[in-house]
VOROTOR-638170 format. One record per residue (C-alpha): x, y, z negated; residue number from 0. Coordinates in Angstrom, 1 decimal. Each point is the difference from the previous one (the first is absolute). Example, Ala and Ser with C-alpha at 12.3 -4.5 7.8 and 13.67 -1.06 7.14 Angstrom:
# VOROTOR-638170
x = 12.3; y = -4.5; z = -7.8; nr = 0
x = 1.4; y = 3.4; z = 0.7; nr = 1
***
This chain:
# VOROTOR-638170
x = 90.4; y = 104.6; z = -117.8; nr = 0
x = 1.4; y = 1.4; z = 3.3; nr = 1
x = 1.4; y = -2.4; z = 2.4; nr = 2
x = 1.8; y = 1.3; z = 3.1; nr = 3
x = 0.3; y = -2.0; z = 3.4; nr = 4
x = 2.9; y = 1.4; z = 2.0; nr = 5
x = -0.7; y = -1.4; z = 3.5; nr = 6
x = -3.5; y = -0.7; z = 1.2; nr = 7
x = 0.7; y = -2.3; z = 2.9; nr = 8
x = -1.5; y = -3.5; z = 0.2; nr = 9
x = 1.1; y = -1.3; z = -3.4; nr = 10
x = -0.3; y = 3.2; z = -1.9; nr = 11
x = -3.7; y = 0.7; z = 1.2; nr = 12
x = -0.8; y = -3.7; z = -0.6; nr = 13
x = 1.2; y = 0.2; z = -3.7; nr = 14
x = -1.9; y = 3.2; z = -0.5; nr = 15
x = -3.3; y = -1.5; z = 1.6; nr = 16
x = 0.4; y = -3.1; z = -2.1; nr = 17
x = 0.5; y = 1.7; z = -3.3; nr = 18
x = -3.0; y = 2.2; z = 0.5; nr = 19
x = -2.2; y = -2.9; z = 1.1; nr = 20
x = 1.0; y = -1.8; z = -3.1; nr = 21
x = -0.7; y = 2.9; z = -2.3; nr = 22
x = 3.5; y = -0.1; z = -1.5; nr = 23
x = 0.5; y = 3.5; z = 1.3; nr = 24
x = -2.4; y = 2.9; z = 0.8; nr = 25
x = 0.7; y = 2.4; z = 2.8; nr = 26
x = 0.8; y = 2.8; z = -2.4; nr = 27
x = 2.8; y = -2.3; z = -1.5; nr = 28
x = 1.8; y = -0.2; z = 3.4; nr = 29
x = 2.1; y = 2.5; z = 1.9; nr = 30
x = 1.7; y = -0.7; z = 3.3; nr = 31
x = 2.5; y = 1.3; z = 2.5; nr = 32
x = 1.2; y = -1.1; z = 3.4; nr = 33
x = 2.6; y = 1.2; z = 2.5; nr = 34
x = -3.0; y = 0.4; z = 2.3; nr = 35
x = -2.3; y = 2.2; z = -2.4; nr = 36
x = -3.0; y = -0.8; z = 2.2; nr = 37
x = 0.0; y = -3.4; z = -1.4; nr = 38
x = -0.1; y = 0.9; z = -3.5; nr = 39
x = -2.7; y = 2.7; z = 0.8; nr = 40
x = -2.0; y = -2.8; z = 1.6; nr = 41
x = 0.2; y = -2.1; z = -3.2; nr = 42
x = -1.2; y = 3.0; z = -1.9; nr = 43
x = -2.9; y = 0.5; z = 2.2; nr = 44
x = -0.9; y = -3.6; z = -0.2; nr = 45
x = 0.3; y = 0.0; z = -3.9; nr = 46
x = -1.3; y = 3.2; z = -1.3; nr = 47
x = 2.0; y = 0.9; z = -3.1; nr = 48
x = 3.3; y = -1.5; z = 1.3; nr = 49
x = 2.7; y = 2.7; z = 0.3; nr = 50
x = 2.2; y = 0.3; z = 3.1; nr = 51
x = 3.2; y = 1.9; z = -0.4; nr = 52
x = 2.2; y = 1.3; z = 2.8; nr = 53
x = 3.2; y = -1.0; z = -1.7; nr = 54
x = 1.3; y = -3.1; z = -1.7; nr = 55
x = 1.2; y = 2.0; z = -3.0; nr = 56
x = -3.3; y = 1.5; z = -0.7; nr = 57
x = -1.7; y = -3.5; z = 0.0; nr = 58
x = 2.8; y = -1.5; z = -2.2; nr = 59
x = 0.1; y = 2.9; z = -2.6; nr = 60
x = -2.0; y = -1.0; z = -3.1; nr = 61
x = -1.1; y = -3.3; z = 1.2; nr = 62
x = 0.2; y = -2.9; z = -2.5; nr = 63
x = 0.6; y = -2.5; z = 2.9; nr = 64
x = 1.5; y = 0.8; z = 3.4; nr = 65
x = -0.4; y = -2.7; z = 2.6; nr = 66
x = 2.6; y = 0.4; z = 2.8; nr = 67
x = -1.8; y = -1.5; z = 3.0; nr = 68
x = 2.5; y = 0.8; z = 2.6; nr = 69
x = 2.3; y = -1.8; z = 2.3; nr = 70
x = 3.4; y = -1.2; z = -1.5; nr = 71
x = 2.2; y = 2.3; z = 2.1; nr = 72
x = -2.0; y = 3.0; z = -1.0; nr = 73
x = 0.7; y = -0.4; z = -3.8; nr = 74
x = 3.2; y = 2.3; z = -0.2; nr = 75
x = -1.8; y = 2.9; z = 1.4; nr = 76
x = -3.1; y = -0.3; z = -2.1; nr = 77
x = 2.0; y = -0.5; z = -3.1; nr = 78
x = 1.9; y = 3.2; z = 0.7; nr = 79
x = -3.3; y = 1.8; z = 0.2; nr = 80
x = -1.5; y = -1.2; z = -3.1; nr = 81
x = 3.0; y = -0.7; z = -2.4; nr = 82
x = -0.1; y = 3.5; z = -1.5; nr = 83
x = -3.8; y = -0.2; z = -1.1; nr = 84
x = 0.3; y = -3.5; z = -1.5; nr = 85
x = 0.7; y = -0.7; z = -3.7; nr = 86
x = 0.6; y = -3.0; z = -2.2; nr = 87
x = -3.6; y = -0.5; z = -1.0; nr = 88
x = -1.2; y = -0.7; z = 3.5; nr = 89
x = -0.1; y = -3.3; z = 1.7; nr = 90
x = 1.1; y = -0.2; z = 3.6; nr = 91
x = -1.1; y = -3.1; z = 1.9; nr = 92
x = 1.7; y = -1.1; z = 3.2; nr = 93
x = -2.1; y = -2.3; z = 2.2; nr = 94
x = 2.8; y = -1.1; z = 2.3; nr = 95
x = 2.4; y = -2.9; z = -0.5; nr = 96
x = 3.5; y = 1.3; z = 1.2; nr = 97
x = 0.0; y = 3.1; z = -2.2; nr = 98
x = 1.9; y = -1.3; z = -3.1; nr = 99
x = -1.1; y = 1.1; z = -3.5; nr = 100
x = 3.5; y = 0.9; z = -1.1; nr = 101
x = 0.2; y = 2.4; z = 3.0; nr = 102
x = -3.1; y = 1.8; z = -1.1; nr = 103
x = 1.0; y = 0.1; z = -3.7; nr = 104
x = 3.3; y = 1.7; z = 1.1; nr = 105
x = -1.8; y = 2.6; z = 2.0; nr = 106
x = -2.8; y = 1.0; z = -2.2; nr = 107
x = -0.9; y = 0.2; z = -3.7; nr = 108
x = -3.3; y = -1.8; z = 0.0; nr = 109
x = -0.9; y = -3.6; z = -0.9; nr = 110
x = 0.2; y = -2.2; z = 3.2; nr = 111
x = -2.1; y = -2.9; z = 1.0; nr = 112
x = -0.2; y = -1.9; z = 3.2; nr = 113
x = -3.4; y = -1.3; z = 1.0; nr = 114
x = -0.4; y = -1.8; z = 3.2; nr = 115
x = -3.6; y = 0.1; z = 1.2; nr = 116
x = -1.9; y = -2.0; z = 2.7; nr = 117
x = -2.7; y = 0.7; z = 2.5; nr = 118
x = -2.1; y = -2.4; z = -1.9; nr = 119
x = -0.4; y = 2.6; z = -2.7; nr = 120
x = -2.6; y = 1.6; z = 2.2; nr = 121
x = -2.4; y = -2.8; z = -1.0; nr = 122
x = 1.3; y = 0.0; z = -3.6; nr = 123
x = 1.9; y = -3.1; z = 0.5; nr = 124
x = 3.6; y = -1.3; z = 0.3; nr = 125
x = 3.2; y = 0.4; z = -2.1; nr = 126
x = 1.6; y = 3.2; z = -0.7; nr = 127
x = 3.8; y = -0.5; z = -0.9; nr = 128
x = 1.2; y = 2.0; z = -3.0; nr = 129
x = 3.5; y = 0.6; z = -0.8; nr = 130
x = 1.2; y = 2.5; z = -2.7; nr = 131
x = 3.1; y = 2.1; z = -0.7; nr = 132
x = 1.7; y = 0.4; z = -3.2; nr = 133
x = -1.9; y = 3.2; z = -1.1; nr = 134
x = -3.5; y = -1.5; z = 0.3; nr = 135
x = -1.5; y = -0.6; z = -3.4; nr = 136
x = -2.6; y = -2.8; z = -0.9; nr = 137
x = -2.8; y = 2.7; z = 0.0; nr = 138
x = 1.1; y = 1.0; z = 3.5; nr = 139
x = -0.2; y = -3.5; z = 1.2; nr = 140
x = -3.5; y = -0.3; z = -1.6; nr = 141
x = -1.2; y = 3.1; z = 1.7; nr = 142
x = 1.4; y = -1.1; z = 3.6; nr = 143
x = -1.2; y = -3.6; z = -0.4; nr = 144
x = -3.5; y = 1.1; z = -1.2; nr = 145
x = -0.3; y = 2.3; z = 3.0; nr = 146
x = 1.2; y = -2.8; z = 2.5; nr = 147
x = -2.2; y = -2.5; z = -1.6; nr = 148
x = -3.0; y = 2.0; z = 1.3; nr = 149
x = 0.9; y = -0.9; z = 3.6; nr = 150
x = 2.4; y = -3.0; z = -0.2; nr = 151
x = 1.8; y = -2.6; z = -2.1; nr = 152
x = 3.2; y = 1.6; z = -1.4; nr = 153
x = 3.0; y = -2.3; z = 0.0; nr = 154
x = 3.2; y = 1.0; z = -1.8; nr = 155
x = 3.3; y = -1.2; z = 1.5; nr = 156
x = 3.7; y = 0.9; z = 0.2; nr = 157
x = 1.1; y = 2.4; z = 2.6; nr = 158
x = 2.3; y = -2.7; z = 1.6; nr = 159
x = -3.2; y = -1.8; z = 0.8; nr = 160
x = -1.8; y = 2.9; z = 1.7; nr = 161
x = 0.7; y = -0.9; z = 3.7; nr = 162
x = -1.2; y = -3.7; z = -0.2; nr = 163
x = -2.9; y = 0.9; z = -2.0; nr = 164
x = -0.8; y = 3.0; z = 2.3; nr = 165
x = 0.1; y = -2.6; z = 2.9; nr = 166
x = -2.7; y = -2.0; z = -1.6; nr = 167
x = -2.2; y = 2.5; z = -1.4; nr = 168
x = 0.3; y = 3.1; z = 2.1; nr = 169
x = 1.2; y = -1.2; z = 3.4; nr = 170
x = -1.8; y = -3.2; z = -0.5; nr = 171
x = -3.5; y = 1.1; z = 1.0; nr = 172
x = 1.4; y = 1.1; z = 3.5; nr = 173
x = 2.0; y = -3.1; z = 0.3; nr = 174
x = -3.0; y = -2.2; z = -0.7; nr = 175
x = -2.3; y = 2.2; z = 2.3; nr = 176
x = 2.5; y = -0.5; z = 2.8; nr = 177
x = 0.0; y = -3.8; z = -0.5; nr = 178
x = -3.7; y = 0.0; z = 0.1; nr = 179
x = -0.1; y = 2.0; z = 3.1; nr = 180
x = 2.4; y = -2.3; z = 1.8; nr = 181
x = -2.0; y = -3.0; z = -1.2; nr = 182
x = -3.2; y = 1.5; z = 1.3; nr = 183
x = 1.7; y = 0.9; z = 3.3; nr = 184
x = 1.0; y = -3.7; z = 0.6; nr = 185
x = -3.4; y = -1.3; z = -1.2; nr = 186
x = -1.6; y = 2.3; z = 2.6; nr = 187
x = 2.4; y = -1.1; z = 2.7; nr = 188
x = -0.3; y = -3.8; z = -0.6; nr = 189
x = -3.6; y = -0.4; z = -1.0; nr = 190
x = -3.3; y = 1.5; z = 0.6; nr = 191
x = -0.2; y = 2.1; z = -3.2; nr = 192
x = 0.2; y = 3.8; z = 0.5; nr = 193
x = 2.8; y = 2.0; z = -1.5; nr = 194
x = -2.4; y = 1.9; z = -2.2; nr = 195
x = -1.6; y = -3.2; z = -1.4; nr = 196
x = 3.4; y = -1.3; z = -0.8; nr = 197
x = 0.9; y = 3.2; z = -1.8; nr = 198
x = -3.3; y = -0.1; z = -2.0; nr = 199
x = 0.6; y = -3.6; z = -1.0; nr = 200
x = 3.5; y = 0.5; z = -0.9; nr = 201
x = -0.7; y = 3.1; z = -2.1; nr = 202
x = -2.6; y = -1.8; z = -2.0; nr = 203
x = 2.5; y = -2.9; z = -0.5; nr = 204
x = 2.6; y = 2.3; z = -1.3; nr = 205
x = -2.3; y = 1.7; z = -2.4; nr = 206
x = -1.1; y = -3.3; z = -1.5; nr = 207
x = 3.4; y = -1.5; z = 0.0; nr = 208
x = 1.2; y = 3.1; z = -2.0; nr = 209
x = -2.8; y = -0.5; z = -2.5; nr = 210
x = 0.9; y = -3.7; z = -0.4; nr = 211
x = 3.5; y = 0.9; z = -0.8; nr = 212
x = -0.6; y = 2.8; z = -2.3; nr = 213
x = -3.4; y = -0.9; z = -1.6; nr = 214
x = -0.7; y = -3.6; z = 0.9; nr = 215
x = 2.9; y = -1.6; z = -2.0; nr = 216
x = 1.8; y = -1.4; z = 2.9; nr = 217
x = 3.6; y = 0.3; z = 1.0; nr = 218
x = 1.2; y = -0.3; z = 3.6; nr = 219
x = 1.0; y = -3.6; z = -0.4; nr = 220
x = -3.3; y = -1.0; z = -1.6; nr = 221
x = -1.9; y = 1.8; z = 2.7; nr = 222
x = 1.9; y = -1.8; z = 2.8; nr = 223
x = -0.5; y = -3.3; z = -1.7; nr = 224
x = -3.9; y = 0.6; z = -0.3; nr = 225
x = -0.3; y = 0.8; z = 3.8; nr = 226
x = 2.8; y = -2.0; z = 1.6; nr = 227
x = -1.1; y = -3.5; z = -0.2; nr = 228
x = 2.8; y = -2.5; z = 1.1; nr = 229
x = -0.5; y = -0.9; z = 3.6; nr = 230
x = -2.5; y = 2.8; z = 0.7; nr = 231
x = 0.0; y = 2.9; z = 2.3; nr = 232
x = 1.2; y = 2.5; z = -2.7; nr = 233
x = 2.9; y = -2.1; z = -0.9; nr = 234
x = 1.1; y = -0.2; z = 3.6; nr = 235
x = -0.3; y = 3.8; z = 0.1; nr = 236
x = 2.0; y = 0.4; z = -3.1; nr = 237
x = 2.9; y = -2.2; z = 1.4; nr = 238
x = 0.1; y = 2.4; z = 3.0; nr = 239
x = 0.1; y = 3.1; z = -2.2; nr = 240
x = 2.6; y = -1.5; z = -2.3; nr = 241
x = 2.4; y = -0.7; z = 2.9; nr = 242
x = -0.3; y = 3.5; z = 1.4; nr = 243
x = -0.7; y = 2.6; z = -2.7; nr = 244
x = 2.8; y = -0.6; z = -2.4; nr = 245
x = 2.6; y = 1.5; z = 2.4; nr = 246
x = -2.5; y = 2.8; z = 0.9; nr = 247
x = -0.3; y = 1.1; z = -3.6; nr = 248
x = 3.6; y = -0.2; z = -0.6; nr = 249
x = 0.7; y = 2.2; z = 3.0; nr = 250
x = -2.9; y = 2.4; z = -1.1; nr = 251
x = 1.8; y = 0.3; z = -3.5; nr = 252
x = 3.4; y = 0.6; z = 1.6; nr = 253
x = -1.4; y = 2.7; z = 2.2; nr = 254
x = -1.9; y = 2.0; z = -2.6; nr = 255
x = 3.0; y = -0.2; z = -2.4; nr = 256
x = 2.3; y = 1.1; z = 2.7; nr = 257
x = -2.3; y = 3.1; z = 0.6; nr = 258
x = -0.1; y = 0.7; z = -3.7; nr = 259
x = 3.8; y = 0.0; z = -0.3; nr = 260
x = 0.3; y = 2.3; z = 2.9; nr = 261
x = -2.5; y = 2.3; z = -1.6; nr = 262
x = 1.8; y = 0.0; z = -3.3; nr = 263
x = 3.2; y = 0.8; z = 1.8; nr = 264
x = -1.5; y = 3.0; z = 1.8; nr = 265
x = -1.6; y = 1.3; z = -3.2; nr = 266
x = 3.5; y = -0.2; z = -1.7; nr = 267
x = 1.5; y = 2.1; z = 2.7; nr = 268
x = -2.8; y = 2.7; z = -0.2; nr = 269
x = 0.0; y = 0.2; z = -3.7; nr = 270
x = 3.8; y = -0.1; z = -0.2; nr = 271
x = 1.1; y = 1.8; z = 3.3; nr = 272
x = 3.6; y = 0.5; z = -1.3; nr = 273
x = 0.4; y = -3.7; z = -0.8; nr = 274
x = 1.2; y = -2.3; z = 2.6; nr = 275
x = 0.4; y = -3.2; z = -2.0; nr = 276
x = -2.3; y = -2.9; z = 1.0; nr = 277
x = -3.3; y = -0.2; z = -1.9; nr = 278
x = -0.6; y = -3.4; z = -1.5; nr = 279
x = -2.6; y = -2.1; z = 1.7; nr = 280
x = -3.1; y = -1.6; z = -1.8; nr = 281
x = 1.8; y = -3.5; z = 0.3; nr = 282
x = 2.9; y = 1.0; z = -2.2; nr = 283
x = -1.3; y = 3.1; z = -2.0; nr = 284
x = -0.9; y = -0.5; z = -3.6; nr = 285
x = -3.3; y = 1.5; z = -1.2; nr = 286
x = 0.3; y = 3.8; z = -0.7; nr = 287
x = 0.5; y = 0.9; z = -3.6; nr = 288
x = 0.3; y = -3.7; z = -1.1; nr = 289
x = 0.6; y = 0.9; z = -3.7; nr = 290
x = -3.4; y = 1.8; z = 0.0; nr = 291
x = -1.9; y = -2.2; z = 2.7; nr = 292
x = 0.6; y = -3.4; z = -1.5; nr = 293
x = -2.0; y = 0.6; z = -3.2; nr = 294
x = -3.0; y = 1.2; z = 2.0; nr = 295
x = 0.2; y = -2.9; z = 2.1; nr = 296
x = -0.1; y = -2.3; z = -3.0; nr = 297
x = -2.7; y = 1.9; z = -1.9; nr = 298
x = -3.6; y = -1.0; z = 0.5; nr = 299
x = -2.2; y = 2.7; z = 1.5; nr = 300
x = -1.6; y = 2.3; z = -2.5; nr = 301
x = -3.3; y = -1.1; z = -1.5; nr = 302
x = -2.8; y = 1.2; z = 2.1; nr = 303
x = 2.0; y = 0.8; z = 3.2; nr = 304
x = -1.4; y = -3.0; z = 2.0; nr = 305
x = 3.5; y = -0.6; z = 1.4; nr = 306
x = 1.5; y = -3.5; z = 0.7; nr = 307
x = 3.7; y = -0.7; z = 0.3; nr = 308
x = 2.0; y = -2.3; z = 2.3; nr = 309
x = 3.2; y = 0.4; z = -1.9; nr = 310
***
């Protein structure tokens, strides 16, 4: 099976490396292209057998799966490059949230999926968010989810849930790392601990907490109850966090959704340059292809795929 990666920047190269380390793909299964050809050639040198192409169309032609690992606003130009070599047997996977499935289905004949990855896949961890267009068949889902299961936990959801789910799974590692950074800086400023020691302790704590929540049978409420003894230090700290963080997270969600809506509007203009009507925002836009998408949201993942569902 030939799998193409168009775009070999941070996430494209991360996915290639992760799939190869997992054994799900071999170098000879992969071809890659990039607007800076030297990056794709570097990957070919790093993984002998991987094929680097000078054009996106060459990479896409004949590939069973085509991962589009490019920035949202680059989609119209890349789609224009590859549409003539695509057919209805191929699966095109978008890894960015603002590009809507219905837009891609209108532009190319291929089956469309949206899979939002995470930096955590580099250590074969974290959730990959899987959203499917109306042309995707059960066997296509099985293929994609088995592939993603080699480096992550696939989670199926509706396209209307993409942004908030991406905040948690894809942006979340950076958000949590930033909070740890600020915590460590304050600890170093106010106590005798070094910044490096605080980061090391916090990192181990995050790793252990993640295991408790995913493997240890605890939910957040139960974990807090176990640690925060009434009248104790932890309970006092929880009270401080509760009074401050609710407003912070509400503002965070508002900000990421505002950026998402802006990107959708810009993409609508790029894909439909002659259309001046306003593009609907994520807050009032129905999921694309609802008559096709709803059954997929309600159906359990195919047996053997390893996927879960939040629908």
